[in-house]
N, C-alpha and C positions, 0 to 999 in steps of 0.2 A: 205450815203444813208439814206433811211427812214425806214429801217427795225428795227432799234433799236440795231442791232448787231454790236459790235465794229469792225471797219476794221483793217486789219493787215498791209497792205502795201499802200504806197502812191507814187505818182510821182510828180515831180516838173518841171514845164516849165517856165523858166525865160521869162518874157514879156518885160521887160525894163532893161536896164544896162547902166553903164557909163564906158567907157574904161579908164584904168589907165595910159596909154602911157608907161607902162611897158611891158616886154615880159618875157615869162618863159624860161626855159633852152633850149627848142627847137626852140625858136624864135617866138612863137605864142603869139598874144596880150592877155593881161589880162584885166579883167573887174570886176566891183563890181555890183552885182545884186541890182536893185532898187525895183523891184516888180516881183511876180511870181504867177502863177496859180497852184493850188494844185489839183491833180487828185486822185481818189480813185479806186484802182483795184477791181476786183470782190472779194467777201468774201472768207476768208480762216478760217478754224476752230481754227487756232492759236489765232485770236483776242478774241473771246469769252472765250476760254479756259484760256488765261492769265487773262482776266477780272474776271472770276469766282474764280480764286485764290485769288483775292483781296476782294471779297464780300463773301467768304465762310461761314462767321459767321452770314449772314443776309439771312434767309430762303426765305423771300418774293422776295428779289432782285435775289437770285439763281433761284426761281421758274419762276420768269418773264423772266430771261434770257434764261432758259431752253425752254420756250414756244416760244420765239422769234427765237431761233435757229431751233426749229422744223419747223417753218413756212418759214425759210429763203432761202431754196434751198440747204442747206447743209446736208439735211437728205435725204436718199434713203428709200422710204417708203417700197418698195418691200423687200429689204434686212434687213430693220429695223436697218440700220447702218448709219454712217456719212461720207461724203465726206471730203477729206482733203481740197478741194477747190470748189467753185461754178464753173460753166461753164466758161472756159477761151477763148472760141471761139472769134476770132476777136481782141484779144489783141496783142499789139506790141511785137516783139521779144526783145525789150529793157526790158521787164518785167524779163527776165532772163531764166536760164536753163529749168524751167518748161515748157516753150513754145516749146522746142525741142521734148517733148514727146507727143504722142497721148493721147487723153482723156482716163482716167482710168489707165494710166501708170505712175508710180512713183508720182511726185508732182502734175500732172495735173489731177485734179478731180478724184483721186483714193481713194479707201477704204482700209485703213491699219487695219490689225487685230492684 
């Protein structure tokens, strides 16, 4: 993204591959990836939180990251608290269990206290 907030999760879509002529234990063909396209999921609070652990001794970097998170959509201005994730609407169920929950419930754009 362009927000300056470190992403937490990525997806990988293999765009070209070479079959090895081998098969796995279920008889499915094996392949070696030659190239892939990297996708970034919506922001999660985990990315900037982990990054801030690394820069905790640099006040300027900490203040900069704090301001970026405030503007990132991870902040609920009404409650003055932070969402666990940005809006996940439209994401694939391949993203994982968080997609099974309605927004505001458990991992999907909820606020934990």
